[in-house]
FITOR-934981 format. One line per 2 residues: number of its first residue (from 1); their letters; for each residue y, z, x of N, C-alpha, C. Coordinates in Angstrom, 1 decimal, decimal comma. Atoms other than C-alpha are relative to their C-alpha. Example, Ala and Ser with C-alpha at 12.3 -4.5 7.8 and 13.67 -1.06 7.14 Angstrom:
! FITOR-934981
1	AS	-1,2/0,0/0,9/-4,5/7,8/12,3/1,2/0,0/0,9 ~ -1,1/0,0/-0,9/-1,1/7,1/13,7/1,1/0,8/-0,8 $
END
This chain:
! FITOR-934981
1	MA	-0,1/0,4/1,2/88,2/94,3/112,3/1,6/0,8/-0,8 ~ -1,2/-0,4/0,5/91,6/95,0/110,2/-0,4/1,2/-1,3 $
3	LQ	0,4/-1,2/0,8/91,6/98,3/107,8/-0,1/-0,7/-1,3 ~ 0,2/0,9/1,3/91,9/95,9/104,7/-1,2/-1,0/-0,2 $
5	QI	1,5/0,5/0,1/89,0/94,1/105,7/-1,2/0,7/-0,2 ~ 1,2/-0,9/-0,4/86,6/96,9/106,6/0,0/0,5/-1,6 $
7	VE	0,0/-0,6/1,5/87,9/98,7/103,0/-0,6/-1,1/-0,9 ~ 0,5/0,9/0,7/87,3/95,8/101,2/-1,5/-0,6/-0,2 $
9	QT	1,9/0,3/-0,2/83,9/94,5/102,4/-0,6/1,1/-0,3 ~ 0,7/-1,1/0,5/82,7/98,2/101,8/0,1/0,1/-1,4 $
11	VV	0,0/0,0/1,5/84,0/98,4/98,5/-0,7/-0,8/-1,0 ~ 0,4/1,1/0,7/83,2/95,0/97,2/-1,8/0,0/0,2 $
13	GL	1,4/0,1/-0,5/79,6/95,3/98,9/-0,8/1,1/-0,8 ~ 0,7/-1,3/0,9/78,9/98,5/96,7/0,3/-0,3/-1,4 $
15	GY	0,2/0,4/1,6/79,7/96,4/93,4/1,5/0,6/-0,6 ~ -1,1/-0,4/0,8/83,4/97,7/92,9/1,2/-1,1/0,2 $
17	DL	-1,3/0,8/-0,5/87,1/96,1/93,1/0,7/0,8/0,7 ~ -0,8/-0,9/-0,7/89,4/97,5/95,6/1,6/-0,3/-0,8 $
19	VE	-1,4/0,1/0,8/92,8/97,9/93,6/1,0/0,1/1,2 ~ -1,1/-0,2/-0,6/94,9/99,5/96,2/-0,4/0,7/1,5 $
21	IE	0,0/-1,0/-1,2/95,1/100,9/99,9/1,4/0,4/0,3 ~ -1,1/-0,5/-0,1/97,8/103,2/100,6/0,0/1,2/1,2 $
23	RS	0,0/-0,7/-0,8/98,4/105,1/103,9/1,4/0,9/-0,4 ~ -0,8/-0,8/0,6/100,4/108,3/103,3/0,2/0,7/1,3 $
25	AG	-0,2/-0,6/-1,0/102,2/110,6/105,7/-1,1/1,4/0,4 ~ 0,9/-1,1/-0,3/100,0/113,2/107,5/-1,5/-0,6/0,0 $
27	GL	1,2/0,6/-0,1/97,3/110,8/107,8/-0,9/-0,4/-1,2 ~ 0,9/0,3/1,5/95,9/110,4/104,1/0,1/-1,6/0,0 $
29	LR	0,1/1,2/0,3/94,4/107,1/103,5/-0,6/0,1/-1,4 ~ 0,2/0,0/1,6/94,3/106,6/99,6/-0,5/-1,4/-0,2 $
31	IT	1,0/1,1/0,4/91,8/104,0/98,2/-0,2/-0,1/-1,4 ~ 0,0/0,0/1,7/92,0/103,0/94,7/-1,2/-1,1/-0,6 $
33	ID	0,9/1,0/0,4/88,6/101,4/93,1/0,0/0,0/-1,5 ~ 0,2/0,5/1,5/87,8/99,8/89,8/-1,4/-0,7/-0,1 $
35	WP	1,1/0,9/0,3/84,8/98,2/88,2/0,5/-1,4/-0,1 ~ -0,4/1,3/0,0/84,8/94,4/88,4/0,3/-0,5/-1,2 $
37	WQ	-0,1/0,4/1,6/86,2/92,6/85,2/-0,5/-1,5/0,1 ~ 0,2/1,0/0,6/84,9/89,6/83,7/0,6/-0,5/-0,9 $
39	PP	-0,9/0,4/1,1/86,8/87,4/81,7/-0,9/-0,1/-1,4 ~ 0,7/0,0/1,3/85,3/87,6/77,9/-0,9/-1,6/-0,2 $
41	VE	0,6/1,2/0,1/83,0/84,7/77,3/0,0/-0,3/-1,6 ~ -0,1/0,5/1,4/83,5/82,9/73,8/-1,5/0,2/-0,7 $
43	GA	1,1/-0,2/0,7/81,0/83,9/71,3/-0,8/1,0/0,1 ~ 0,9/-0,9/-0,3/79,5/86,4/73,3/0,3/1,5/-0,5 $
45	ST	-0,6/-1,2/0,2/79,7/90,0/72,4/0,4/0,8/1,0 ~ -1,1/-0,7/-1,2/82,3/92,2/74,3/-0,8/1,4/0,4 $
47	TP	0,7/-1,1/-0,9/80,6/94,8/76,7/1,1/1,2/-0,1 ~ -1,1/-1,2/-0,3/82,5/98,2/76,4/0,2/0,1/1,6 $
49	EQ	-0,5/-0,1/-1,4/84,7/98,7/79,6/-0,5/1,4/0,6 ~ 0,4/-0,9/-0,8/83,3/100,8/82,2/0,9/0,8/0,8 $
51	FV	-0,9/-0,7/-0,6/85,2/103,5/83,8/-0,7/0,5/1,4 ~ 0,7/-0,6/-1,2/85,0/104,9/87,4/-0,2/1,4/-0,1 $
53	TV	0,4/-1,3/0,1/83,3/108,1/87,7/0,2/0,8/1,2 ~ 0,1/-1,0/-1,5/83,3/111,0/90,4/-1,0/-0,4/0,9 $
55	ED	1,3/0,2/-0,6/80,0/109,9/91,4/0,4/-1,6/0,4 ~ -0,5/1,2/-0,7/81,4/106,4/91,8/0,9/0,2/1,3 $
57	CE	-0,6/-0,4/-0,9/84,0/107,9/94,0/-0,7/0,5/1,3 ~ 0,6/-0,3/-1,2/81,8/109,8/96,2/-1,0/-0,9/0,7 $
59	KV	0,9/0,8/-1,0/79,6/107,1/96,9/0,8/-0,9/0,9 ~ -1,2/0,6/-0,6/82,6/104,9/98,0/0,5/0,8/1,1 $
61	TR	-0,5/-0,5/-0,9/83,7/107,6/100,0/-0,9/0,3/1,3 ~ 1,1/-0,2/-1,4/80,3/108,4/102,2/0,1/-1,3/0,6 $
63	QL	0,1/1,1/-0,4/80,1/104,6/102,6/1,2/-0,3/0,9 ~ -1,4/0,3/-1,0/84,0/104,2/104,0/-0,2/1,0/1,1 $
65	QF	0,1/-1,0/-1,3/83,4/107,4/106,2/-0,5/-0,7/1,0 ~ 1,1/0,5/-1,0/80,7/105,8/107,9/0,7/-1,3/0,5 $
67	AL	-0,4/1,6/-0,7/82,4/102,0/108,2/1,3/0,3/0,7 ~ -1,4/-0,4/-0,7/85,8/103,6/109,1/-0,2/0,7/1,6 $
69	EV	0,0/-0,8/-1,2/84,3/105,8/111,9/-0,8/-1,1/1,2 ~ 0,9/1,2/-0,5/82,0/102,7/113,2/1,1/-0,8/0,5 $
71	DG	-1,1/0,8/-0,6/85,4/100,9/113,6/1,2/0,6/0,7 ~ -1,0/-0,7/-0,7/87,3/103,6/114,9/1,3/0,1/-0,7 $
73	VD	-1,2/-0,3/1,0/89,9/103,9/112,1/0,6/1,3/0,3 ~ -0,3/-1,6/-0,1/92,2/106,7/112,7/0,9/0,5/-1,2 $
75	YK	-0,5/-0,7/1,1/92,9/109,0/109,7/-0,2/1,3/-0,3 ~ 0,2/-1,4/0,4/93,1/112,6/108,8/-1,0/0,4/-1,4 $
77	RL	0,7/-0,3/1,2/91,9/112,6/105,2/-0,3/-1,5/-0,7 ~ 0,4/1,0/0,6/90,3/110,0/103,1/-0,1/0,3/-1,8 $
79	EV	-0,1/-0,1/1,5/90,9/109,9/99,1/-0,5/-1,1/-0,8 ~ 0,4/1,4/0,9/88,8/107,4/96,8/0,4/0,6/-1,5 $
81	SS	0,2/-0,2/1,5/89,8/107,4/93,1/0,3/-1,3/-0,7 ~ 0,0/0,9/1,1/89,9/105,6/89,9/1,6/-0,6/-0,1 $
83	PG	-1,6/0,4/0,2/93,4/103,5/89,0/0,7/1,2/-0,9 ~ -0,9/-0,9/0,7/94,3/106,1/86,7/0,6/-0,7/-1,4 $
85	ID	-0,7/0,7/1,1/96,5/105,4/83,4/1,1/-0,6/0,3 ~ -1,4/0,8/-0,2/99,3/103,9/85,2/-0,5/-1,3/1,3 $
87	RP	0,9/0,9/-0,8/96,9/101,2/86,9/1,0/-1,0/0,4 ~ -0,7/1,0/-0,5/98,7/98,9/89,4/-0,4/-1,5/-0,6 $
89	LR	0,4/1,6/0,2/98,6/95,0/88,2/0,7/-0,8/1,3 ~ -0,3/0,7/-1,2/98,4/93,0/91,5/-0,1/-1,5/-0,3 $
91	HQ	0,5/1,2/-0,2/96,8/89,8/90,9/-0,2/-0,9/-1,4 ~ 0,2/0,9/1,5/96,4/86,9/88,0/-1,0/0,6/-0,6 $
93	QD	1,4/-0,4/1,1/93,1/88,3/86,8/0,4/1,4/-0,6 ~ -0,6/-1,2/0,6/94,8/91,8/86,3/0,8/-0,2/-1,1 $
95	FE	-1,0/0,6/1,1/97,3/90,1/84,1/-0,8/-0,3/-1,1 ~ 0,8/0,7/1,2/94,4/88,4/82,3/-0,8/1,1/-0,6 $
97	RF	1,1/-1,4/0,7/92,4/91,6/81,8/0,7/0,7/-0,9 ~ -0,9/-0,8/0,9/95,4/93,5/80,3/0,8/-0,6/-1,0 $
99	EG	-0,7/0,8/0,8/96,9/90,9/78,3/0,1/0,8/-1,5 ~ 0,1/-0,6/1,2/98,2/92,6/75,1/0,2/1,6/0,1 $
101	EV	-0,2/-1,4/0,0/98,5/95,9/76,6/1,6/0,4/0,3 ~ -1,4/-0,4/-0,4/102,0/97,6/77,3/0,2/0,3/1,4 $
103	ID	-0,4/-0,3/-1,7/103,3/97,6/81,1/1,2/0,3/-0,1 ~ -1,2/-0,5/-0,4/106,1/98,6/83,0/-0,1/-1,0/1,4 $
105	IT	-0,6/0,9/-1,3/107,7/95,8/85,4/1,0/0,6/0,6 ~ -1,3/-0,3/-0,6/110,1/96,3/88,0/0,1/-1,5/0,8 $
107	LK	-0,2/1,3/-0,6/111,7/92,9/89,3/0,4/0,3/1,4 ~ -0,5/-0,1/-1,5/112,5/92,2/93,0/1,4/-0,1/0,0 $
109	AP	-1,6/0,3/0,0/116,0/91,0/91,9/0,3/0,1/-1,7 ~ -0,3/0,3/1,5/118,2/91,6/88,7/-0,1/-0,9/-0,7 $
111	IG	0,3/1,0/1,0/117,8/89,7/85,7/1,2/-1,3/0,0 ~ -1,3/0,8/-0,5/121,5/88,4/86,4/0,5/-0,8/-1,6 $
113	AA	-0,5/0,9/1,0/123,0/85,5/84,1/-1,0/-0,6/-1,0 ~ 1,2/0,6/0,9/119,5/84,2/82,9/-0,2/1,1/-1,5 $
115	AD	0,2/-0,6/1,2/119,7/87,1/80,3/1,2/-0,6/-1,2 ~ -1,0/0,7/0,9/122,7/85,1/78,5/0,7/1,4/-1,0 $
117	GQ	-0,5/-1,5/0,1/124,0/89,0/77,9/-1,0/0,5/-1,4 ~ 0,9/-0,7/1,3/121,3/89,8/75,4/-0,9/1,3/1,0 $
119	VN	0,7/-1,4/-0,8/120,0/92,5/78,5/1,4/0,0/1,0 ~ -0,7/-0,4/-1,2/122,1/94,1/81,0/-0,3/-0,9/1,2 $
121	AN	0,1/0,9/-1,2/122,6/91,6/84,0/-0,5/0,8/1,3 ~ 0,4/-0,5/-0,9/121,8/94,3/86,5/-1,4/0,6/-0,2 $
123	RK	1,1/-1,0/0,3/118,7/95,7/84,6/-1,7/-0,8/0,8 ~ 1,3/0,8/-0,7/115,2/94,9/86,8/-1,2/0,7/-0,6 $
125	KF	0,9/-0,8/0,5/113,1/97,8/84,8/-0,2/-0,7/-1,5 ~ 0,2/0,5/1,4/111,2/96,5/81,7/-1,3/0,8/-0,7 $
127	RG	1,3/-0,5/0,8/108,5/98,3/79,2/-0,3/-0,8/-1,1 ~ 0,1/0,6/1,0/107,1/96,1/76,9/-1,8/-0,6/-0,1 $
129	TL	1,4/0,4/0,4/103,6/94,1/75,6/0,1/-1,3/0,9 ~ 0,0/1,0/-1,2/102,3/91,7/78,4/-0,7/-1,1/-1,3 $
131	ER	0,5/1,2/0,8/101,7/88,2/76,6/0,0/-1,2/0,9 ~ 0,0/1,1/-0,5/101,1/84,7/77,8/1,4/-0,6/-0,4 $
133	AE	-1,3/0,6/0,4/104,4/82,8/77,8/-0,4/-1,4/-0,4 ~ 0,3/1,5/0,6/104,3/79,1/76,1/-0,1/-0,8/1,1 $
135	TG	0,0/0,9/-0,9/105,1/77,8/79,2/-1,4/0,1/1,1 ~ 1,3/-0,1/-0,8/101,7/79,0/80,9/-0,1/1,1/0,6 $
137	GW	-0,1/-1,1/-1,0/103,0/81,9/82,8/-0,1/1,3/-0,9 ~ 0,1/-1,4/1,0/103,5/85,5/81,6/1,3/0,5/-0,6 $
139	QI	-1,1/-0,3/0,1/106,2/87,2/79,6/-0,2/1,5/-0,6 ~ 0,1/-1,5/0,4/106,8/90,8/78,5/1,1/-0,1/-1,2 $
141	VW	-0,7/-0,1/1,3/107,9/91,5/74,9/0,3/1,4/-0,4 ~ -0,2/-1,3/0,5/109,7/94,5/73,6/1,5/0,0/-1,0 $
143	SD	-0,9/-0,5/0,6/112,1/96,1/71,4/1,0/0,6/0,5 ~ -0,8/-1,3/-0,6/115,1/98,3/72,3/0,2/0,9/-1,1 $
145	EP	0,0/-1,0/1,1/114,8/100,2/69,1/-0,8/1,0/0,3 ~ 0,9/-1,2/-0,4/113,5/103,7/69,8/-1,0/0,4/-0,9 $
147	PP	0,8/-0,3/0,7/110,3/104,7/68,5/0,3/1,2/-1,1 ~ -0,1/-1,1/0,6/110,3/106,9/65,4/-0,6/1,4/0,6 $
149	KP	0,8/-1,1/-0,4/109,7/110,6/65,9/-0,7/0,4/-0,9 ~ 1,0/-0,5/0,9/106,8/112,5/64,5/0,6/0,5/-1,3 $
151	GQ	-0,5/-0,7/1,3/107,5/113,2/60,9/1,2/-0,8/-0,6 ~ -1,2/1,1/0,3/110,6/110,8/60,7/-0,4/-0,7/-1,2 $
153	KV	-0,1/1,1/1,1/110,9/109,0/57,6/0,9/-1,1/0,2 ~ -1,0/1,1/-0,4/111,9/105,4/58,2/0,4/-1,0/-1,2 $
155	SK	-0,3/0,7/1,2/113,7/103,5/55,6/-0,5/-1,3/0,0 ~ 0,5/1,3/0,1/112,1/100,5/54,3/1,1/-1,4/-0,1 $
157	KR	-1,1/1,0/-0,1/115,3/98,6/54,1/0,6/0,0/1,4 ~ -0,7/0,4/-1,6/116,4/99,0/57,7/-0,7/-0,9/0,5 $
159	VP	0,4/1,2/-0,6/116,3/96,0/59,3/-0,3/0,4/1,9 ~ 0,6/-0,6/-1,5/114,1/96,4/62,9/0,7/-0,7/1,0 $
161	AP	-0,8/0,5/-1,0/116,0/95,7/66,2/-1,2/-1,2/0,3 ~ 0,7/1,1/-0,3/114,8/92,0/67,3/-0,8/0,3/1,2 $
163	LQ	0,2/-0,2/-1,1/112,3/91,6/69,5/0,4/-1,2/1,3 ~ -0,4/0,7/-1,3/113,0/90,3/73,3/-1,3/-0,1/0,5 $
165	AL	1,0/0,8/-0,8/111,1/88,1/75,7/0,4/-0,2/1,0 ~ -0,4/0,4/-1,4/111,4/87,9/79,4/-1,4/-0,6/0,7 $
167	GF	1,0/0,8/-0,8/109,3/85,3/81,2/0,1/0,5/1,6 ~ 0,0/-0,2/-1,4/108,3/86,1/84,9/-1,0/-0,7/0,7 $
169	AL	1,3/0,5/-0,7/106,0/84,8/87,6/-0,3/1,1/0,8 ~ 0,6/-1,1/-0,6/104,0/87,2/89,5/0,9/0,1/1,4 $
171	DE	-1,0/-0,5/-1,1/106,2/86,8/92,7/1,4/0,3/-0,3 ~ -1,3/-0,6/0,1/109,3/87,8/91,2/-0,3/1,7/-0,4 $
173	LR	0,3/-1,3/0,3/107,6/91,3/90,4/0,1/1,1/1,5 ~ -0,1/-1,1/-1,1/108,4/94,1/93,1/-1,4/0,9/-0,7 $
175	DA	1,1/-1,0/0,7/105,8/96,5/90,7/-0,2/-0,6/-1,2 ~ 0,6/-0,1/1,3/103,7/96,1/87,6/-1,1/0,7/0,0 $
177	RL	0,9/-0,9/0,3/101,7/98,6/86,1/-0,5/0,4/-1,5 ~ 0,3/-0,2/1,5/99,9/99,8/82,8/1,3/0,8/0,0 $
179	AP	-1,0/-1,1/0,3/102,5/102,0/81,0/-0,9/1,0/-0,2 ~ 0,8/-1,2/0,2/101,2/105,6/81,3/0,2/0,7/-1,7 $
181	IV	-0,1/-0,6/1,5/101,0/106,1/77,4/-1,3/1,0/-0,7 ~ 1,1/-0,9/0,4/99,0/109,1/76,1/0,1/0,2/-1,3 $
183	DF	0,0/-0,1/1,7/97,8/109,4/72,4/-0,9/1,3/0,2 ~ 0,5/-1,2/0,3/97,0/113,0/71,9/-1,0/0,5/-1,1 $
185	KG	0,6/0,0/1,4/95,5/112,3/68,5/-1,4/-0,3/-0,2 ~ 1,2/0,4/-0,2/92,4/111,0/69,8/-0,3/-1,5/0,7 $
187	RG	0,2/1,3/-0,8/90,6/107,9/71,5/0,5/-1,2/-0,7 ~ 0,0/1,6/1,0/91,0/105,4/68,4/1,4/-0,6/0,3 $
189	HA	-1,5/0,8/-0,3/93,8/102,9/68,9/0,3/-0,2/-1,6 ~ -1,0/0,1/1,0/96,7/102,6/66,5/-0,4/-1,4/-0,3 $
191	PA	-0,1/1,4/0,4/96,5/99,5/64,3/1,2/-0,7/0,6 ~ -1,2/0,5/0,0/99,0/97,0/65,3/0,8/-0,2/-1,3 $
193	PG	-0,7/0,0/1,2/102,1/96,6/63,2/-0,2/-1,1/-0,8 ~ 0,4/0,9/1,0/101,2/94,7/60,1/-1,4/-0,1/-0,4 $
195	QP	1,4/0,1/0,2/97,5/95,3/60,3/-0,5/1,2/-0,6 ~ 0,5/-1,5/0,6/95,7/97,9/58,0/-0,8/0,7/1,1 $
197	G	0,6/-0,9/-0,8/94,4/100,9/59,6/-1,3/0,2/-0,1 $
END
């Protein structure tokens, strides 16, 4: 049986989602797991998101060690972890789950002439908010205006930089991940611009 199948069967069988399998130099086999995500049901109360714990990783590690040994998979070290704050986005379901979040994307090919001079034609990396495009696909929306520094006064008369949007298909992406943004002021989410705090 192929490594992907062994790992996926084991992880899913224990009730988790397989996010990523990575083989590194020196025989390291790194497995990233997460809790399965269910799209919210309209009218139902939202359940708080579950996070992968050390105990979850230990449980999967023990089961994987057994499964990999039975199938004779060669590795020196096994590491099972949660996706972290820069979680990779691979599948349509990942994009649905993290709609409205800030993400980083890298295109397989530069944007080229499609940017109409709005963006550097050689640009492949973007950071912005993940949104559904009107065409039914996905888009990333951003502003090239730098965020204000802590304590900096922002003039109310200043005109903000315009928002820009880039539509993309999943097969155009080399990489997509949640942007690793850390808020040291606490766990509370900042209100969206224009909304009361």
